[in-house]
ChimeraX commands (.cxc) that place a marker at each C-alpha (Angstrom):
marker #1 position -5.48,-116.54,141.89 radius 0.5
marker #1 position -7.27,-116.14,145.10 radius 0.5
marker #1 position -10.94,-117.88,144.77 radius 0.5
marker #1 position -12.16,-117.37,148.02 radius 0.5
marker #1 position -12.69,-114.94,150.86 radius 0.5
marker #1 position -10.57,-117.29,153.28 radius 0.5
marker #1 position -7.76,-117.42,150.47 radius 0.5
marker #1 position -7.88,-113.51,150.51 radius 0.5
marker #1 position -7.34,-113.34,154.29 radius 0.5
marker #1 position -4.41,-116.08,154.36 radius 0.5
marker #1 position -2.85,-114.15,151.44 radius 0.5
marker #1 position -2.59,-110.76,153.23 radius 0.5
marker #1 position -1.84,-112.26,156.32 radius 0.5
marker #1 position 1.12,-114.39,154.83 radius 0.5
marker #1 position 2.19,-111.12,152.92 radius 0.5
marker #1 position 2.19,-109.44,156.43 radius 0.5
marker #1 position 4.05,-112.41,158.06 radius 0.5
marker #1 position 6.77,-112.15,155.19 radius 0.5
marker #1 position 7.49,-108.66,156.17 radius 0.5
marker #1 position 7.46,-109.35,159.99 radius 0.5
marker #1 position 4.14,-107.58,160.53 radius 0.5
marker #1 position 0.86,-108.78,161.88 radius 0.5
marker #1 position -2.58,-107.42,161.44 radius 0.5
marker #1 position -2.33,-105.12,164.72 radius 0.5
marker #1 position 0.61,-103.56,162.92 radius 0.5
marker #1 position -1.39,-102.87,159.53 radius 0.5
marker #1 position -4.13,-101.71,161.75 radius 0.5
marker #1 position -1.61,-98.99,163.08 radius 0.5
marker #1 position -0.39,-98.23,159.54 radius 0.5
marker #1 position -4.01,-97.83,158.27 radius 0.5
marker #1 position -4.78,-95.62,161.37 radius 0.5
marker #1 position -7.69,-97.99,162.28 radius 0.5
marker #1 position -8.39,-100.72,164.72 radius 0.5
marker #1 position -7.08,-104.12,164.81 radius 0.5
marker #1 position -10.77,-105.50,164.99 radius 0.5
marker #1 position -11.61,-103.28,161.93 radius 0.5
marker #1 position -9.02,-104.90,159.99 radius 0.5
marker #1 position -9.74,-108.41,160.96 radius 0.5
marker #1 position -13.42,-108.02,159.91 radius 0.5
marker #1 position -12.38,-106.45,156.59 radius 0.5
marker #1 position -10.12,-109.25,155.75 radius 0.5
marker #1 position -12.68,-111.94,156.48 radius 0.5
marker #1 position -15.23,-110.44,154.46 radius 0.5
marker #1 position -12.65,-109.05,151.64 radius 0.5
marker #1 position -14.12,-105.54,152.58 radius 0.5
marker #1 position -10.99,-103.72,151.06 radius 0.5
marker #1 position -11.59,-101.99,147.84 radius 0.5
marker #1 position -8.86,-101.86,145.05 radius 0.5
marker #1 position -7.40,-98.46,146.07 radius 0.5
marker #1 position -7.02,-99.70,149.77 radius 0.5
marker #1 position -5.45,-102.88,148.55 radius 0.5
marker #1 position -3.11,-101.15,146.29 radius 0.5
marker #1 position -2.15,-98.63,149.27 radius 0.5
marker #1 position -1.65,-101.95,151.50 radius 0.5
marker #1 position 0.82,-103.34,148.85 radius 0.5
marker #1 position 2.53,-100.02,148.56 radius 0.5
marker #1 position 3.04,-100.22,152.43 radius 0.5
marker #1 position 4.35,-103.62,152.25 radius 0.5
marker #1 position 6.49,-102.66,149.18 radius 0.5
marker #1 position 4.80,-104.80,146.56 radius 0.5
marker #1 position 3.44,-104.06,143.38 radius 0.5
marker #1 position 0.33,-105.24,141.99 radius 0.5
marker #1 position 0.90,-106.36,138.26 radius 0.5
marker #1 position -1.74,-107.42,135.76 radius 0.5
marker #1 position -0.79,-109.94,133.07 radius 0.5
marker #1 position -2.79,-110.92,130.29 radius 0.5
marker #1 position -3.72,-114.57,130.04 radius 0.5
marker #1 position -3.14,-116.30,126.95 radius 0.5
marker #1 position -6.57,-117.55,125.63 radius 0.5
marker link #1:1,2 radius 0.2
marker link #1:2,3 radius 0.2
marker link #1:3,4 radius 0.2
marker link #1:4,5 radius 0.2
marker link #1:5,6 radius 0.2
marker link #1:6,7 radius 0.2
marker link #1:7,8 radius 0.2
marker link #1:8,9 radius 0.2
marker link #1:9,10 radius 0.2
marker link #1:10,11 radius 0.2
marker link #1:11,12 radius 0.2
marker link #1:12,13 radius 0.2
marker link #1:13,14 radius 0.2
marker link #1:14,15 radius 0.2
marker link #1:15,16 radius 0.2
marker link #1:16,17 radius 0.2
marker link #1:17,18 radius 0.2
marker link #1:18,19 radius 0.2
marker link #1:19,20 radius 0.2
marker link #1:20,21 radius 0.2
marker link #1:21,22 radius 0.2
marker link #1:22,23 radius 0.2
marker link #1:23,24 radius 0.2
marker link #1:24,25 radius 0.2
marker link #1:25,26 radius 0.2
marker link #1:26,27 radius 0.2
marker link #1:27,28 radius 0.2
marker link #1:28,29 radius 0.2
marker link #1:29,30 radius 0.2
marker link #1:30,31 radius 0.2
marker link #1:31,32 radius 0.2
marker link #1:32,33 radius 0.2
marker link #1:33,34 radius 0.2
marker link #1:34,35 radius 0.2
marker link #1:35,36 radius 0.2
marker link #1:36,37 radius 0.2
marker link #1:37,38 radius 0.2
marker link #1:38,39 radius 0.2
marker link #1:39,40 radius 0.2
marker link #1:40,41 radius 0.2
marker link #1:41,42 radius 0.2
marker link #1:42,43 radius 0.2
marker link #1:43,44 radius 0.2
marker link #1:44,45 radius 0.2
marker link #1:45,46 radius 0.2
marker link #1:46,47 radius 0.2
marker link #1:47,48 radius 0.2
marker link #1:48,49 radius 0.2
marker link #1:49,50 radius 0.2
marker link #1:50,51 radius 0.2
marker link #1:51,52 radius 0.2
marker link #1:52,53 radius 0.2
marker link #1:53,54 radius 0.2
marker link #1:54,55 radius 0.2
marker link #1:55,56 radius 0.2
marker link #1:56,57 radius 0.2
marker link #1:57,58 radius 0.2
marker link #1:58,59 radius 0.2
marker link #1:59,60 radius 0.2
marker link #1:60,61 radius 0.2
marker link #1:61,62 radius 0.2
marker link #1:62,63 radius 0.2
marker link #1:63,64 radius 0.2
marker link #1:64,65 radius 0.2
marker link #1:65,66 radius 0.2
marker link #1:66,67 radius 0.2
marker link #1:67,68 radius 0.2
marker link #1:68,69 radius 0.2
view
């Protein structure tokens, strides 16, 4: 579970690296600027639809798993 903005940034950058990509390449894929993506990563400025789209671009699925209480 991601618990901070910094963890979110590192998680996304890690997934990019696993796929041989970087923030600049992601920005190109999203048709936006490198600086915009960096700023949005730092402040968790992506909404769920955008994160779903990024996951799809990187060939990932987002899975919701019910926790046992």
